[in-house]
C-alpha positions as CSV (number, residue, x, y, z in Angstrom):
1,M,48.3,19.0,60.5
2,K,50.5,18.5,57.6
3,Q,52.9,21.6,56.6
4,I,54.5,19.8,53.6
5,T,53.6,17.3,51.2
6,F,56.4,14.8,51.0
7,T,55.9,13.1,47.2
8,P,58.4,10.8,46.1
9,K,59.8,13.5,44.2
10,L,60.6,15.9,46.7
11,F,61.9,12.9,49.1
12,R,64.4,12.0,46.3
13,I,65.5,15.7,46.3
14,L,65.9,15.6,49.9
15,L,67.6,12.3,50.1
16,S,70.0,13.7,47.8
17,L,70.9,16.2,50.1
18,V,71.7,13.8,53.0
19,L,75.2,13.7,52.4
20,V,76.4,16.5,50.3
21,I,79.3,17.0,52.5
22,S,83.3,18.3,52.1
23,L,86.2,16.5,53.4
24,A,89.0,18.9,52.1
25,G,88.7,21.6,54.7
26,S,87.2,23.3,58.1
27,A,88.5,25.0,61.2
28,V,91.7,27.3,60.3
29,L,90.6,27.0,56.7
30,A,86.7,26.7,56.7
31,H,84.2,29.6,56.1
32,D,81.1,29.9,57.9
33,H,78.3,32.1,57.5
34,H,77.3,32.1,61.1
35,T,75.6,35.1,62.9
36,H,73.3,35.6,65.7
37,D,71.4,38.2,64.3
38,V,68.7,35.7,63.1
39,E,65.1,36.6,63.3
40,Y,62.5,34.1,63.4
41,E,58.9,33.2,64.8
42,L,58.4,30.5,67.3
43,E,54.8,29.6,66.4
44,Q,52.7,27.2,68.6
45,I,51.0,24.4,66.4
46,E,48.5,22.1,68.1
47,D,48.8,18.9,68.4
48,V,52.8,18.3,68.0
49,S,54.0,16.3,70.6
50,L,56.9,13.9,71.0
51,E,54.3,10.8,70.3
52,D,54.5,12.0,66.6
53,W,58.3,10.2,66.5
54,D,57.7,7.3,69.0
55,G,59.7,4.4,68.0
56,E,63.6,3.7,67.7
57,W,65.3,5.3,65.0
58,K,69.0,4.9,63.4
59,N,71.4,7.5,62.6
60,M,71.7,6.8,58.6
61,V,75.4,7.3,58.1
62,Y,76.2,4.6,61.0
63,Y,74.7,2.0,58.3
64,L,78.0,2.7,56.2
65,E,79.6,0.7,58.9
66,D,77.5,-2.1,58.1
67,E,79.4,-4.8,55.5
68,S,76.5,-5.0,53.4
69,C,76.9,-1.1,52.5
70,Q,80.5,-1.5,51.6
71,E,79.9,-1.2,47.9
72,A,77.9,2.0,48.7
73,L,80.7,3.5,50.8
74,D,83.5,2.9,48.2
75,A,81.2,3.9,45.5
76,L,80.6,7.4,47.7
77,A,84.0,7.5,48.6
78,D,85.0,7.4,44.9
79,A,82.4,10.0,44.2
80,Y,83.8,12.5,46.4
81,E,87.6,11.9,45.8
82,H,88.5,10.0,49.6
83,T,89.2,6.7,50.8
84,P,86.2,4.7,52.3
85,E,88.0,5.5,55.5
86,E,88.2,9.1,54.9
87,Y,84.6,9.2,53.9
88,L,82.9,7.4,56.8
89,D,84.8,9.1,59.5
90,Q,84.1,12.5,58.1
91,A,80.2,11.5,57.7
92,I,80.0,10.4,61.1
93,A,82.0,13.7,62.3
94,D,79.8,15.8,60.3
95,S,76.5,13.8,61.8
96,V,75.5,14.3,65.7
97,N,77.2,12.5,68.0
98,F,74.5,9.6,68.7
99,F,74.1,6.6,66.6
100,A,70.7,6.0,67.2
101,M,68.0,7.3,69.7
102,K,64.6,5.9,71.3
103,V,61.4,8.2,71.6
104,D,58.7,7.4,74.5
105,G,55.9,10.0,73.0
106,E,54.0,9.1,76.2
107,S,56.4,10.1,78.6
108,A,57.7,12.4,76.6
109,K,61.3,10.9,77.1
110,I,64.0,10.8,74.3
111,T,67.1,8.5,74.6
112,F,70.4,8.8,72.8
113,L,72.4,6.2,72.2
114,S,76.2,6.9,72.0
115,R,79.9,5.6,72.0
116,Q,81.9,6.6,74.5
117,E,85.2,5.0,75.2
118,D,84.2,1.9,73.1
119,E,81.3,1.3,75.0
120,E,77.4,2.1,74.3
121,V,75.9,4.7,76.6
122,E,72.4,5.5,76.8
123,E,71.4,9.1,78.0
124,S,67.7,9.9,78.8
125,Y,66.1,13.3,78.6
126,T,62.5,14.8,79.1
127,C,61.6,16.9,76.3
128,T,59.0,19.8,76.2
129,Y,57.3,21.3,73.3
130,A,58.5,25.0,72.6
131,G,57.1,26.0,69.3
132,S,57.9,25.5,65.6
133,V,60.0,27.5,63.6
134,K,59.3,27.8,59.9
135,F,62.5,27.1,57.3
136,E,63.2,27.7,53.7
137,H,65.4,25.4,51.9
138,G,65.6,26.3,48.3
139,H,62.0,25.7,46.8
140,H,61.0,23.8,50.2
141,S,59.8,25.2,53.4
142,G,58.4,23.3,56.2
143,Y,58.7,23.4,60.1
144,W,61.3,23.0,62.5
145,H,59.2,21.5,66.0
146,V,61.5,22.6,68.8
147,F,61.7,20.8,71.8
148,E,63.6,21.8,75.3
149,T,65.5,19.2,77.2
150,D,66.2,19.1,80.7
151,A,70.0,18.1,79.8
152,E,72.5,20.2,81.7
153,E,75.0,20.0,78.9
154,E,74.4,22.8,76.8
155,D,74.9,21.2,73.5
156,L,71.9,19.0,74.6
157,E,69.4,21.7,75.6
158,T,67.4,22.5,72.1
159,L,66.2,19.7,69.9
160,F,65.0,20.2,66.5
161,L,63.0,17.5,64.9
162,M,61.2,17.6,61.5
163,E,58.4,15.7,60.9
164,V,58.6,11.6,59.8
165,H,58.5,12.1,55.8
166,G,58.9,9.3,52.9
167,E,57.0,6.8,54.3
168,E,56.4,5.8,50.6
169,V,59.8,5.1,49.8
170,L,61.8,5.4,53.2
171,A,60.7,6.7,56.4
172,H,63.0,9.3,57.8
173,F,63.2,12.7,59.7
174,H,65.7,15.2,60.1
175,L,67.2,16.7,63.4
176,R,69.6,19.2,64.9
177,I,70.6,19.5,68.5
178,G,72.2,22.1,70.5
179,H,71.8,25.2,72.4
180,E,70.4,27.9,71.0
181,I,67.6,28.0,68.4
182,E,69.4,30.8,66.7
183,D,72.4,28.7,66.4
184,L,70.7,25.7,64.9
185,L,68.6,27.8,62.2
186,I,71.8,29.5,60.8
187,R,73.2,25.7,59.9
188,D,71.2,25.6,57.1
189,S,73.0,23.0,55.3
190,W,73.3,20.4,58.2
191,W,70.6,17.5,58.1
192,P,71.3,14.4,60.0
193,T,68.8,11.8,59.0
194,F,67.3,9.2,61.0
195,V,65.4,6.2,59.7
196,A,63.3,3.6,61.6
197,A,66.1,1.6,63.2
198,D,64.9,-2.2,61.6
199,T,65.3,-0.5,58.1
200,P,67.2,-3.5,56.4
201,A,70.8,-2.2,55.4
202,E,70.2,-2.9,51.6
203,I,67.7,-0.3,51.3
204,I,70.2,2.3,52.7
205,A,72.8,0.9,50.3
206,D,70.7,1.3,47.2
207,N,69.9,4.8,48.4
208,Y,73.6,5.5,48.8
209,L,74.4,4.3,45.5
210,A,72.1,6.3,43.9
211,R,73.2,9.2,45.8
212,A,76.9,8.7,44.5
213,E,75.9,8.0,40.8
214,R,73.7,11.2,41.2
215,H,76.7,13.0,42.3
216,I,79.3,11.9,39.8
217,N,76.6,13.3,37.2
218,T,75.6,16.5,38.5
219,E,76.0,19.2,35.7
220,V,77.6,22.2,36.8
221,E,77.0,25.5,35.2
222,L,79.7,27.9,34.9
223,E,79.9,31.6,33.6
224,T,82.7,33.1,31.5
225,I,84.4,36.3,32.5
226,E,86.4,37.8,30.2
227,D,90.2,38.6,30.9
228,I,90.5,35.8,33.5
229,S,93.9,34.0,33.3
230,L,96.5,32.2,35.5
231,A,98.5,35.5,35.3
232,D,96.4,36.9,38.1
233,W,97.8,34.5,40.6
234,E,101.2,35.1,39.1
235,G,104.1,33.9,42.0
236,K,105.0,31.9,45.0
237,W,102.0,31.0,47.2
238,N,102.1,29.2,50.6
239,N,99.1,27.2,52.0
240,M,98.4,28.5,55.5
241,I,98.2,25.4,56.8
242,A,102.1,24.6,55.8
243,Y,102.9,27.1,59.0
244,L,101.0,24.9,61.6
245,S,104.4,23.5,62.5
246,E,106.7,26.3,62.5
247,A,108.5,26.7,65.8
248,E,107.5,30.6,66.0
249,L,103.6,29.9,66.2
250,A,103.9,27.0,68.6
251,D,102.0,29.4,71.0
252,Q,99.2,30.0,68.7
253,V,98.8,26.3,67.4
254,E,98.6,25.2,70.8
255,E,95.9,27.6,71.8
256,L,94.0,26.6,68.8
257,A,94.4,22.8,69.4
258,E,93.1,23.6,73.4
259,E,89.8,25.4,71.8
260,H,89.1,22.2,70.0
261,E,89.8,20.2,72.6
262,L,92.8,18.3,70.8
263,S,96.4,17.8,71.1
264,V,99.1,20.0,69.2
265,E,99.9,16.8,67.2
266,D,96.5,15.6,66.5
267,Y,95.4,19.3,65.7
268,I,97.7,19.7,63.1
269,A,97.3,16.4,61.5
270,E,93.7,17.1,61.4
271,E,94.1,20.1,59.6
272,K,96.4,19.0,57.4
273,A,94.4,16.0,56.4
274,E,91.3,18.3,55.4
275,S,93.4,20.8,53.3
276,V,94.7,20.2,49.9
277,P,97.1,18.0,49.5
278,F,100.1,20.4,48.4
279,A,102.0,23.1,50.9
280,R,102.7,25.4,48.1
281,I,102.3,26.3,44.8
282,E,104.3,28.3,42.0
283,V,102.3,29.9,39.5
284,D,103.7,30.8,36.0
285,G,101.2,32.6,34.3
286,E,103.1,33.1,31.0
287,E,103.3,29.5,30.5
288,N,99.8,28.6,32.0
289,L,101.5,26.3,34.4
290,V,101.3,25.4,37.8
291,R,103.7,23.5,40.1
292,F,102.3,21.8,43.3
293,F,105.1,21.0,46.2
294,K,104.3,18.8,49.2
295,D,106.6,21.0,51.6
296,K,106.3,24.5,51.4
297,D,110.3,24.6,52.0
298,A,111.3,22.3,49.0
299,A,113.7,23.8,46.4
300,G,112.1,25.7,43.7
301,E,113.1,26.6,39.8
302,D,115.8,23.9,40.2
303,A,113.6,21.2,41.6
304,E,112.8,18.2,39.0
305,D,109.2,16.9,38.9
306,D,108.8,13.5,40.7
307,G,105.2,13.0,40.8
308,E,104.9,13.0,44.4
309,E,106.7,15.5,46.6
310,I,106.7,17.8,43.1
311,Y,104.1,18.2,40.5
312,S,103.5,20.2,37.5
313,A,100.5,20.6,34.8
314,G,99.3,23.4,32.2
315,Y,95.9,24.5,32.8
316,E,93.4,26.6,30.8
317,Y,90.3,28.7,31.9
318,L,87.2,26.6,32.0
319,G,84.7,29.1,33.4
320,S,83.9,30.6,36.5
321,I,81.4,29.4,39.4
322,P,79.5,32.2,41.1
323,E,79.1,32.4,44.8
324,E,76.5,34.7,46.7
325,H,77.4,36.1,50.0
326,G,75.4,39.0,51.7
327,G,74.0,40.2,48.2
328,S,77.3,40.4,46.5
329,T,78.5,38.1,44.1
330,S,82.3,36.3,44.4
331,Y,83.7,33.5,42.0
332,W,85.4,30.5,41.9
333,H,87.6,30.6,38.6
334,V,87.8,27.2,37.2
335,F,90.9,25.9,35.1
336,K,91.2,22.7,33.8
337,A,94.3,20.5,33.2
338,T,95.3,20.5,29.8
339,D,96.4,16.4,30.5
340,E,93.6,14.6,31.4
341,D,95.4,12.3,33.6
342,A,96.6,15.5,35.7
343,K,96.7,14.4,39.2
344,F,94.5,17.5,40.0
345,V,92.1,18.2,36.8
346,H,90.3,21.1,38.3
347,L,91.8,23.9,40.2
348,A,89.6,26.8,41.2
349,L,90.9,30.1,42.5
350,M,89.3,33.2,44.1
351,E,90.7,36.5,43.4
352,V,93.8,37.8,45.5
353,H,92.0,39.7,48.7
354,G,92.6,41.1,51.8
355,E,95.7,43.4,50.4
356,E,95.1,45.7,53.4
357,N,95.9,43.2,55.9
358,L,97.4,39.9,54.4
359,A,96.6,39.1,50.7
360,H,95.4,35.8,50.0
361,F,93.3,34.0,48.0
362,H,91.6,30.6,48.4
363,L,91.8,27.5,46.2
364,R,90.0,24.2,45.9
365,A,91.6,21.2,43.5
366,A,89.4,18.2,42.5
367,K,89.3,15.4,39.8
368,R,85.8,16.4,39.2
369,L,84.1,19.8,38.6
370,V,81.1,18.9,40.9
371,N,83.4,18.5,43.8
372,I,84.6,21.9,43.2
373,A,81.1,23.4,43.3
374,A,79.5,21.1,46.0
375,A,82.9,21.8,48.3
376,H,82.3,24.0,51.5
377,D,86.1,24.6,52.1
378,Y,88.3,27.6,51.7
379,P,91.9,26.4,51.7
380,T,94.0,29.5,51.9
381,F,97.2,30.9,50.2
382,V,99.6,33.5,51.1
383,S,102.6,34.8,49.9
384,E,105.7,33.0,50.3
385,D,107.3,36.3,51.6
386,T,104.9,36.9,54.1
387,P,106.8,37.6,57.2
388,I,106.4,34.9,59.7
389,E,105.3,37.5,62.1
390,M,102.3,38.3,60.1
391,I,101.3,34.5,60.0
392,A,101.4,34.5,63.6
393,E,98.9,37.2,64.2
394,E,96.7,36.4,61.5
395,L,96.7,32.7,62.3
396,V,94.3,32.8,65.4
397,E,92.3,35.8,64.2
398,H,91.6,33.6,60.7
399,A,91.0,30.3,62.5
400,H,88.5,32.4,64.6
401,A,86.7,34.0,62.0
402,H,86.7,31.1,59.4
403,G,86.2,28.2,62.0
404,H,82.8,26.5,62.6
405,G,80.2,29.0,63.8
406,H,82.0,32.1,63.2
407,D,81.7,34.8,60.1
408,H,84.5,35.5,57.7
409,D,85.7,38.7,58.2
410,H,86.8,39.7,54.5
411,D,85.2,41.2,51.8
412,H,83.2,37.8,51.3
413,D,81.4,35.6,53.6
414,H,81.0,31.6,53.3
415,D,78.5,29.2,54.1
416,H,80.4,26.1,55.7
417,E,78.5,23.1,57.6
418,E,78.1,19.9,57.6
419,G,76.3,18.5,54.6
420,H,72.8,17.1,54.5
């Protein structure tokens, strides 16, 4: 059976999707187009068995730990505007939680190798073919072959495997693993990638270097929309993340930390690390000026810029990036700094919305325009005079609505998942 012809060109396209990840935001500020109302047909295809994946395979992102891939890691980190450590940590976090796998097709067993408390652990499961689900991704289509495992853990019950392809350049396949078929189908931008375990690190490094170069050179198409100006966001706005340390929100933050199986300190640190690096902005529409503050409680108009805690820059409208959700279109309105050496060269703002509950807007900031367009994060800003009681009420609801595996409950809905 051959459902897809994986030409070198198609392989390069798929490989280029391997690490389209966002490091700037998730959890409280992330949106995920996630719903259980997914229709699919489980087809029975002859001759599909675990033997098609027989052998030993390595999770591709773990090659970035290899010394011979350091140049590639540095290039990727630079392309996506993060430190190498941040990039690697997030790439691993956004993949599956095992670094290798062994497939014994004859016995229909699969073994996952993971790290637990600094030790390598092997866990084996028997897999039964359940059927195949057709997928469409962009202009490409094929099948996820679905296997049910005998694992007791819910997150290991269902395994999606795509057929091995790309043999002419780099043999690899994609997988997904989780609980329900519907849950895995929805994660349509999650493509953990495995290659033969004996693949030389140099080959992987070359592919990652090419990926970084393609990313940097990606052109972003902008639409020009009339009457867009910074005046639409006039005022003083606080990053919602900046409220997590407030004593009045201790109960809500503790609840969220428990849900994420983190300490309060680790939860807050993780959320801040994944958001934009400022706690407050002041927008002066008349002067086309934006001031950034690391501390939301810092002094306002009388505070002098120091380049670190307080920073300001002029911006002009560059164009808008459309985003489709549920049949409607919303826009990221992009402003570019008038100084090319500005700390945040590009700002992207969504229009203020949610006035009936809590007026807010989403903001992205990046040096490169492509990182604005490729991101999946939705850092959220609210008016500085928003009552703390309203923040407390909205915090948990916002986190549940915008976190991994939940719908966005406002007028627009955003896809947020780990990248390919």
